[in-house]
C-alpha positions as CSV (number, residue, x, y, z in Angstrom):
1,M,131.1,63.3,39.6
2,T,130.9,64.7,42.7
3,N,134.5,65.8,44.6
4,S,134.4,64.0,47.9
5,M,135.7,67.3,49.9
6,S,132.2,69.0,47.4
7,T,130.1,66.5,49.4
8,P,127.6,68.0,51.4
9,L,128.2,67.2,55.6
10,D,125.2,65.9,57.1
11,S,123.8,67.4,60.7
12,D,125.9,65.0,62.7
13,Q,129.0,65.2,60.4
14,I,129.0,69.2,60.9
15,K,128.2,68.8,65.0
16,L,131.2,66.7,65.3
17,A,133.5,69.0,62.9
18,L,132.6,71.9,65.4
19,N,133.4,70.1,68.5
20,G,137.4,70.8,67.3
21,L,136.5,74.4,66.0
22,K,136.2,76.9,68.9
23,M,135.5,80.0,67.4
24,W,132.6,78.8,64.5
25,T,129.1,78.3,65.0
26,Y,127.0,76.7,62.4
27,K,123.9,79.1,60.9
28,D,121.5,79.2,57.7
29,D,123.9,76.4,56.1
30,K,126.9,78.1,56.7
31,L,130.1,78.1,59.1
32,L,130.3,81.1,60.9
33,M,133.0,83.2,62.8
34,D,132.6,86.6,64.1
35,I,135.7,88.1,65.9
36,K,136.5,91.5,67.5
37,L,140.1,92.3,67.1
38,K,142.2,95.1,68.9
39,N,141.6,97.8,65.9
40,F,141.4,97.9,62.3
41,S,145.0,97.2,61.6
42,E,144.9,94.0,63.5
43,A,141.5,92.9,61.3
44,L,143.3,93.7,58.2
45,S,146.2,92.2,58.9
46,F,144.3,88.8,59.8
47,L,142.1,89.1,56.6
48,V,145.7,89.0,54.5
49,K,146.4,86.1,56.4
50,V,143.1,84.7,55.9
51,G,143.3,85.5,52.1
52,I,146.7,83.9,52.0
53,E,145.1,80.6,53.5
54,A,142.4,80.6,51.3
55,E,144.2,81.0,48.0
56,R,146.4,78.2,49.1
57,L,143.8,75.8,49.5
58,N,141.7,77.2,47.0
59,H,138.5,77.8,49.2
60,H,137.5,81.4,49.5
61,P,135.3,82.5,52.5
62,E,132.2,85.4,52.4
63,I,134.6,88.4,54.5
64,H,132.8,91.1,56.1
65,N,135.0,93.8,58.1
66,I,133.8,96.9,59.9
67,Y,136.7,98.5,61.9
68,N,138.0,95.8,64.2
69,R,135.2,93.5,63.8
70,V,135.5,90.4,61.1
71,T,133.2,87.9,60.6
72,L,133.9,85.3,58.1
73,K,131.6,82.8,56.3
74,L,132.0,79.3,55.0
75,T,130.0,77.4,52.8
76,T,130.9,75.3,49.2
77,H,129.4,77.0,46.0
78,D,129.8,73.6,44.1
79,A,127.6,71.7,47.0
80,A,124.6,74.2,46.7
81,N,126.2,76.5,49.1
82,R,126.1,74.0,51.6
83,V,129.1,73.1,54.7
84,T,131.5,70.6,53.2
85,Q,134.7,69.3,54.2
86,K,136.3,72.2,51.9
87,D,134.9,74.4,54.6
88,I,135.7,72.7,57.9
89,V,139.4,72.4,56.5
90,L,139.6,76.2,55.9
91,A,137.9,76.6,59.1
92,R,140.7,74.9,60.9
93,A,143.3,76.8,59.1
94,I,141.9,80.3,59.7
95,E,141.4,79.3,63.7
96,N,145.1,78.5,63.3
97,L,146.0,81.9,62.5
98,L,144.5,82.9,65.8
99,S,146.7,80.7,68.1
């Protein structure tokens, strides 16, 4: 039995969700955020906050960090690495960290 949060979203559902997510794009079956922060310390601080949110939601992003640039990719492993509602919820929580 599949959890409804782990059911892959179709392209229309993803497009609708992206309307409310200003900092995310959809590419290669993943939600993608690529941001440039002021410096490494700011990037690292942001990533600590992302980690806390990810742990709270029990859903963890793929993280890449080079100096002040942070790239996050969201997909759901138990949904064949496709985007689910879990990814949308985490994307919103991460975006809220920057507002």
